[in-house]
VMD Tcl script that draws the C-alpha trace (Angstrom):
set ca {
  {-0.04 -0.06 -0.03}
  {1.39 3.49 -0.75}
  {1.44 6.49 1.66}
  {-1.47 8.16 -0.44}
  {-3.97 5.56 0.16}
  {-6.77 5.82 2.71}
  {-8.33 3.39 4.66}
  {-12.43 3.47 4.47}
  {-14.09 5.39 7.08}
  {-15.12 3.30 10.18}
  {-17.49 4.79 12.39}
  {-16.43 5.90 15.90}
  {-17.66 3.68 18.82}
  {-20.91 5.13 20.34}
  {-20.33 7.30 23.37}
  {-22.58 7.84 26.49}
  {-24.98 10.37 26.60}
  {-23.05 12.13 29.59}
  {-20.07 12.47 26.97}
  {-21.77 13.80 24.33}
  {-23.45 16.46 26.31}
  {-19.82 17.64 27.57}
  {-19.04 18.26 23.92}
  {-18.77 21.93 22.87}
  {-18.01 23.27 19.14}
  {-16.28 26.83 19.10}
  {-17.26 29.16 16.19}
  {-14.81 28.41 13.64}
  {-11.79 30.67 13.34}
  {-12.76 32.58 16.70}
  {-9.67 31.62 18.38}
  {-6.59 33.75 19.76}
  {-4.49 35.88 17.72}
  {-2.37 34.18 14.99}
  {0.42 36.88 15.23}
  {3.81 35.47 16.93}
  {4.33 36.56 20.37}
  {6.45 39.66 20.46}
  {9.90 39.90 21.94}
  {12.73 41.97 21.20}
  {15.30 38.98 21.29}
  {13.56 37.88 18.34}
  {13.66 39.36 14.85}
  {12.07 37.96 11.91}
  {14.46 37.68 8.76}
  {13.19 40.62 5.99}
  {10.34 39.56 3.47}
  {8.68 37.25 5.93}
  {4.79 38.60 6.17}
  {2.82 37.44 9.36}
  {-0.80 35.97 8.42}
  {-4.05 34.47 10.09}
  {-4.41 30.76 10.17}
  {-2.04 29.17 12.81}
  {-1.52 25.53 11.64}
  {-3.67 25.64 8.84}
  {-2.21 28.62 7.08}
  {0.06 26.74 4.96}
  {-2.03 25.00 1.88}
  {-3.78 21.76 2.22}
  {-4.02 21.52 5.85}
  {-7.05 21.53 8.02}
  {-7.91 21.54 12.01}
  {-10.46 21.60 14.69}
  {-10.61 22.32 18.29}
  {-13.66 21.75 20.59}
  {-14.49 21.15 24.39}
  {-14.92 17.51 24.80}
  {-15.13 17.61 28.55}
  {-11.67 17.21 30.04}
  {-11.21 20.77 31.43}
  {-13.66 21.54 34.16}
  {-13.49 25.30 32.79}
  {-15.28 24.77 29.89}
  {-12.45 25.61 27.59}
  {-11.44 24.07 24.55}
  {-9.18 20.68 25.54}
  {-9.27 18.43 22.20}
  {-7.92 19.24 18.99}
  {-7.23 17.42 15.58}
  {-5.16 18.39 12.62}
  {-4.61 16.73 9.33}
  {-2.83 17.42 5.90}
  {-4.83 16.72 2.64}
  {-1.82 15.21 1.05}
  {0.92 12.73 2.11}
  {3.75 14.45 4.13}
  {7.30 14.20 4.79}
  {7.64 14.71 8.63}
  {10.10 14.74 11.55}
  {9.30 14.65 15.16}
  {11.29 15.08 18.49}
  {10.16 13.54 21.76}
  {11.13 14.17 25.35}
  {13.99 12.00 26.86}
  {12.43 11.44 30.14}
  {12.41 8.10 31.21}
  {8.89 8.33 32.45}
  {7.56 9.41 29.13}
  {3.95 9.26 28.54}
  {1.69 6.94 26.84}
  {1.20 8.78 23.80}
  {5.08 9.54 23.52}
  {5.56 5.97 23.81}
  {2.89 5.04 21.45}
  {3.98 7.34 18.81}
  {7.48 6.95 18.96}
  {7.46 3.25 19.02}
  {4.85 2.40 16.54}
  {3.83 5.30 14.34}
  {5.50 6.10 11.08}
  {7.49 9.11 12.36}
  {8.83 10.10 8.92}
  {5.52 10.50 6.78}
  {2.74 11.53 9.48}
  {-0.12 13.18 8.09}
  {-2.25 13.67 11.28}
  {-2.38 14.22 14.97}
  {-4.88 13.95 17.51}
  {-4.23 16.00 21.09}
  {-5.84 16.48 24.23}
  {-5.11 18.63 27.08}
  {-6.12 18.47 30.79}
  {-4.66 15.05 30.96}
  {-1.33 13.89 30.66}
  {-1.94 9.83 30.19}
  {1.25 9.59 31.79}
  {2.54 6.77 34.31}
  {-0.97 5.34 33.34}
  {0.46 1.87 32.76}
  {-1.20 -0.57 30.17}
  {-4.64 1.27 30.48}
  {-2.89 4.54 29.50}
  {-1.04 2.77 26.49}
  {-4.51 1.47 25.52}
  {-6.10 4.61 25.51}
  {-3.46 6.32 23.38}
  {-3.67 3.57 20.71}
  {-7.71 3.88 20.98}
  {-7.21 7.74 20.47}
  {-5.13 7.13 17.11}
  {-7.37 4.19 15.93}
  {-10.46 6.45 16.03}
  {-8.69 9.62 14.67}
  {-7.25 7.46 11.85}
  {-10.62 6.06 10.96}
  {-12.29 9.90 11.26}
  {-9.57 10.87 8.99}
  {-9.42 8.05 6.61}
  {-5.75 7.56 7.41}
  {-3.58 4.47 8.40}
  {-2.89 4.71 12.32}
  {0.49 4.67 11.84}
  {0.20 8.03 9.84}
  {-1.42 9.61 13.04}
  {0.76 11.04 15.92}
  {-1.03 11.33 19.55}
  {-0.14 13.91 22.14}
  {-1.43 14.59 25.41}
  {-0.77 17.41 28.28}
  {-2.18 18.22 31.71}
  {-2.18 16.25 34.95}
  {0.18 13.29 35.71}
  {-0.80 9.92 37.01}
  {-4.64 10.28 36.31}
  {-6.38 7.80 34.04}
  {-7.59 9.31 30.77}
  {-11.46 9.73 30.33}
  {-11.52 8.01 26.91}
  {-15.00 7.89 26.13}
  {-15.48 11.87 25.85}
  {-12.29 12.02 23.62}
  {-13.77 9.10 21.66}
  {-16.77 11.30 20.75}
  {-14.96 14.52 20.61}
  {-12.63 12.83 17.94}
  {-15.83 12.22 15.82}
  {-17.10 15.45 16.25}
  {-13.67 17.27 15.41}
  {-13.24 15.30 12.38}
  {-16.78 16.37 10.87}
  {-15.70 20.14 11.80}
  {-12.31 20.09 10.25}
  {-11.63 23.41 8.51}
  {-8.81 25.21 6.94}
  {-9.54 28.73 9.10}
  {-9.82 26.91 12.40}
  {-6.14 26.81 13.41}
  {-6.63 29.22 16.19}
  {-9.36 26.50 17.59}
  {-6.51 23.78 17.76}
  {-4.12 26.38 18.93}
  {-6.27 26.99 21.78}
  {-7.17 23.43 22.46}
  {-3.79 22.48 23.22}
  {-3.35 24.78 26.18}
  {-3.35 24.16 29.80}
  {-1.84 26.91 32.26}
  {-0.92 28.85 29.60}
  {-1.99 32.79 29.98}
  {-1.21 33.68 26.69}
  {-1.48 32.22 23.02}
  {1.45 30.96 21.42}
  {0.90 30.17 17.62}
  {1.99 32.06 14.52}
  {1.22 32.08 10.69}
  {3.95 33.29 8.04}
  {4.40 33.62 4.00}
  {7.79 33.37 3.12}
  {9.37 33.94 -0.37}
  {12.57 31.65 -1.12}
  {15.61 32.62 -2.84}
  {15.81 31.31 -6.38}
  {12.01 30.16 -5.94}
  {8.79 30.97 -7.83}
  {5.95 31.52 -5.43}
  {5.69 31.45 -1.89}
  {5.54 29.05 0.83}
  {3.67 28.99 4.05}
  {4.50 28.33 7.83}
  {1.95 27.34 10.73}
  {2.91 26.94 14.29}
  {1.00 26.22 17.35}
  {2.57 25.58 20.69}
  {1.88 25.46 24.60}
  {3.53 25.49 28.05}
  {3.81 27.40 31.15}
  {5.22 25.08 33.52}
  {7.52 21.99 33.61}
  {9.87 23.33 31.26}
  {13.35 22.65 30.85}
  {13.67 20.80 27.59}
  {16.19 17.83 26.74}
  {14.80 17.67 23.04}
  {11.98 19.83 22.62}
  {9.21 21.73 24.67}
  {6.05 20.64 26.08}
  {3.75 20.64 23.05}
  {4.69 22.29 19.45}
  {3.31 21.61 16.18}
  {4.63 23.26 12.89}
  {3.15 22.84 9.18}
  {4.35 23.66 5.96}
  {3.50 23.73 2.30}
  {7.09 23.70 1.22}
  {8.50 20.79 -0.40}
  {11.22 19.61 1.58}
  {12.84 15.98 1.67}
  {12.33 13.92 4.97}
  {15.92 13.54 5.91}
  {16.58 17.38 5.14}
  {13.64 18.07 7.38}
  {14.28 15.84 10.35}
  {18.07 17.56 10.09}
  {16.80 21.04 10.08}
  {14.18 20.18 12.99}
  {16.96 18.95 15.28}
  {19.00 21.93 14.60}
  {16.32 24.60 14.83}
  {14.82 22.95 18.30}
  {18.68 23.13 19.57}
  {18.72 26.84 19.15}
  {15.19 27.66 20.20}
  {13.10 25.07 22.52}
  {16.09 23.23 23.97}
  {17.45 26.83 24.92}
  {14.70 27.71 27.41}
  {13.76 26.73 31.05}
  {11.28 28.09 33.50}
  {11.54 25.49 36.55}
  {14.19 22.97 35.83}
  {11.64 20.22 35.02}
  {11.63 18.08 31.99}
  {8.08 17.14 30.96}
  {7.02 13.45 30.36}
  {5.11 14.61 27.41}
  {7.44 16.92 25.30}
  {6.70 16.64 21.51}
  {7.81 18.92 18.57}
  {6.00 17.65 15.39}
  {6.78 19.11 11.84}
  {4.71 18.05 9.04}
  {5.82 19.45 5.13}
  {3.09 18.46 2.64}
  {4.44 20.25 -0.42}
  {1.26 21.73 -1.65}
  {2.86 24.85 -2.77}
  {5.23 22.81 -4.94}
  {7.84 25.02 -4.03}
  {11.04 23.11 -3.17}
  {13.14 24.35 -0.56}
  {16.87 23.08 -1.38}
  {20.30 24.81 -1.09}
  {20.11 28.33 -0.22}
  {16.27 28.26 -0.43}
  {16.61 25.75 2.26}
  {19.09 27.67 4.46}
  {16.64 30.74 4.22}
  {13.62 28.46 5.28}
  {15.47 27.14 8.15}
  {16.38 30.86 9.40}
  {12.70 31.66 9.09}
  {11.41 28.49 11.10}
  {14.30 29.35 13.75}
  {13.03 32.82 14.62}
  {9.39 31.76 14.58}
  {10.28 28.74 16.84}
  {12.57 31.29 19.24}
  {9.53 33.65 19.37}
  {7.20 30.73 20.71}
  {9.82 29.15 23.08}
  {10.78 32.88 24.33}
  {6.95 32.99 24.99}
  {6.86 30.12 26.91}
  {9.35 31.88 28.82}
  {7.51 34.72 29.68}
  {4.21 32.98 30.29}
  {5.97 30.49 32.78}
  {3.86 30.09 35.77}
  {4.01 33.21 37.59}
  {6.70 34.63 35.37}
  {7.32 38.35 35.46}
  {10.60 38.40 33.84}
  {12.30 36.84 31.05}
  {16.18 36.92 31.18}
  {18.37 36.34 27.92}
  {21.61 34.58 29.30}
  {24.90 34.28 27.33}
  {27.92 32.39 28.69}
  {30.90 32.91 26.69}
  {34.70 31.82 27.15}
  {33.92 28.46 28.40}
  {36.17 25.54 28.09}
  {33.78 24.31 25.50}
  {30.19 24.74 24.26}
  {28.87 21.71 26.42}
  {30.73 23.39 29.67}
  {29.09 26.75 28.57}
  {25.60 25.08 28.25}
  {26.07 23.33 31.70}
  {26.93 26.78 33.44}
  {24.12 28.39 31.74}
  {21.53 25.94 33.13}
  {23.03 26.01 36.45}
  {22.62 29.84 36.55}
  {19.15 29.97 34.88}
  {17.84 26.85 36.87}
  {19.14 28.32 40.11}
  {16.03 29.42 42.64}
  {18.31 31.99 44.10}
  {19.37 33.88 40.74}
  {15.64 33.42 39.63}
  {14.17 35.26 42.71}
  {16.70 37.64 42.69}
  {15.39 38.84 39.16}
  {11.62 38.73 40.80}
  {12.77 41.19 43.30}
  {14.77 43.30 40.59}
  {17.77 42.60 42.76}
  {21.24 42.68 40.59}
  {22.72 40.05 43.17}
  {26.02 39.09 40.71}
  {27.08 36.95 43.91}
  {24.26 34.59 43.19}
  {25.37 34.31 39.46}
  {29.04 33.66 40.15}
  {28.38 31.07 42.77}
  {26.05 29.12 40.37}
  {28.66 29.35 37.28}
  {31.53 28.36 39.70}
  {29.71 25.59 41.18}
  {29.58 23.88 37.53}
  {33.07 24.70 36.64}
  {34.65 22.94 39.72}
  {38.04 23.67 41.68}
  {40.31 25.74 39.43}
  {43.87 24.10 41.14}
  {43.84 27.01 43.65}
  {43.65 29.83 40.86}
  {41.44 32.75 41.21}
  {38.13 32.34 39.61}
  {38.14 34.82 36.86}
  {34.79 36.03 35.28}
  {33.01 39.27 33.99}
  {29.42 39.77 34.65}
  {27.09 42.48 32.94}
  {23.49 43.28 33.19}
  {22.59 44.66 29.67}
  {25.63 47.19 29.34}
  {26.30 47.83 32.87}
  {29.38 45.69 34.07}
  {29.23 44.59 37.45}
  {32.03 42.12 37.72}
  {35.74 42.65 35.94}
  {37.88 39.77 36.32}
  {36.65 38.36 39.25}
  {36.08 41.39 41.21}
  {33.20 43.84 41.72}
  {32.81 47.23 39.63}
  {32.54 50.32 41.51}
  {29.38 52.25 40.15}
  {28.77 55.89 39.73}
  {25.18 57.19 40.80}
  {24.25 57.16 36.99}
  {25.47 54.05 36.35}
  {23.22 52.35 39.39}
  {20.37 54.32 38.00}
  {20.65 52.72 34.56}
  {21.26 49.51 36.55}
  {17.98 49.81 38.27}
  {15.78 50.60 35.17}
  {17.25 47.79 33.24}
  {16.25 45.44 36.27}
  {12.57 46.67 36.23}
  {12.22 45.76 32.42}
  {10.07 42.55 31.28}
  {13.22 41.18 29.30}
  {16.64 41.41 30.33}
  {19.86 40.47 28.92}
  {22.72 38.87 31.15}
  {26.31 38.28 30.24}
  {28.66 36.13 31.91}
  {32.33 35.55 30.35}
  {34.77 33.03 31.94}
  {38.42 32.80 30.85}
  {38.75 29.44 30.11}
  {38.34 28.68 26.46}
  {36.18 29.60 23.48}
  {32.71 27.94 24.50}
  {29.58 29.58 24.39}
  {25.58 29.25 25.16}
  {22.90 31.26 25.31}
  {19.53 30.05 27.39}
  {16.40 31.96 28.24}
  {14.92 31.70 31.84}
  {12.19 33.25 33.89}
  {11.98 34.66 37.17}
  {10.57 32.80 40.45}
  {7.83 34.56 42.03}
  {5.32 33.79 44.76}
  {2.68 32.87 42.26}
  {4.72 30.07 40.95}
  {4.24 28.61 44.31}
  {0.64 29.40 44.39}
  {0.21 27.71 40.74}
  {1.64 24.31 41.79}
  {0.31 23.88 45.16}
  {-3.50 25.27 45.35}
  {-4.65 23.10 42.40}
  {-3.63 20.09 40.31}
  {-3.96 21.49 36.82}
}
mol new
graphics top color blue
foreach p $ca { graphics top sphere $p radius 0.5 }
foreach p [lrange $ca 0 end-1] q [lrange $ca 1 end] { graphics top cylinder $p $q radius 0.2 }
display resetview
């Protein structure tokens, strides 16, 4: 059988009346803004136009989002996305040993190089749920595949929400059938809304790009979610990318790995790696524009900027976060040491609490860096620390600041986005990471309720 062949439609299993009554369809296209979240840390390449539609902006993609009954708030909690044409696809999964059932199922038995659809639920992670969880994830995939007339292996499954609670599968089965009937090329915003959990703000985008040497334009659509349990070791909580560019699967996989390394793998909110992390990219080639050579390089540049925008938004929307810090470490022994030092600083509760209090307490930064570098054979620990353009440590010693520089530092620390620089004297390694502060609200969000 070829990739383009479809299975005959199979009726979804009947649902209970209670599950059916909980299902609510939104008005198509009435979701959140499609514009990428703004940040001074991210600049889109010239010639890129933002548009509407999120993941359905590229040609040949349809989506739906609805309330199936998982969220007590009544908000959208089930999304379905599909390409009308066969796709090249690439997926990155969490490396957490306690990976959730949908991750294990998709990673282990879906054709991750030629996926065409995805079904996502929010409100329940289906993680640490044993054999039942795997069975529920498999049923989600089978029901979605039947409704979309695809092979099960062409469908990815994703879940997000509370860990360790069995999935209420019947409302989801009913919701999948309804979502498949409601699929629309303008419902990308509904899909983007349906995958959110504690997110305060939308994280989506839609771009039109003209690639060098190519006739016509290609389109990119994105939707992501995340606010807590974020310290990716491959991806983020959930992110879905669509494009109508023609990109060979091996090139797409390589490209996605590089882009994620420079975006979602460079952020942290609380130093905790999710059990459900997944980044999925679908390229259906519906534009007929082939991205190869310089065109592929330009495509990657645009995608990296767009995904970095979403990744930085995860940090800014971190549970209780009030500030986003871009930390650049230079002069480490190698890039690996630089990354380890950056993580040590970005995950330090002491450093994060200082930023919440707008306190330029550089001693905490030096301490967090020094614990990763280790003993220097009795030599003095040399470094420079700068908040924005204001240097506060030079060659391991404090810099005396005049009144004007102190005022400038106070103004800088009050901003929502802050640059922090650390220079070591060990080698040529460097790394950049984005992290949030730590507020009272983070404790409230994570202690007063489960979701």
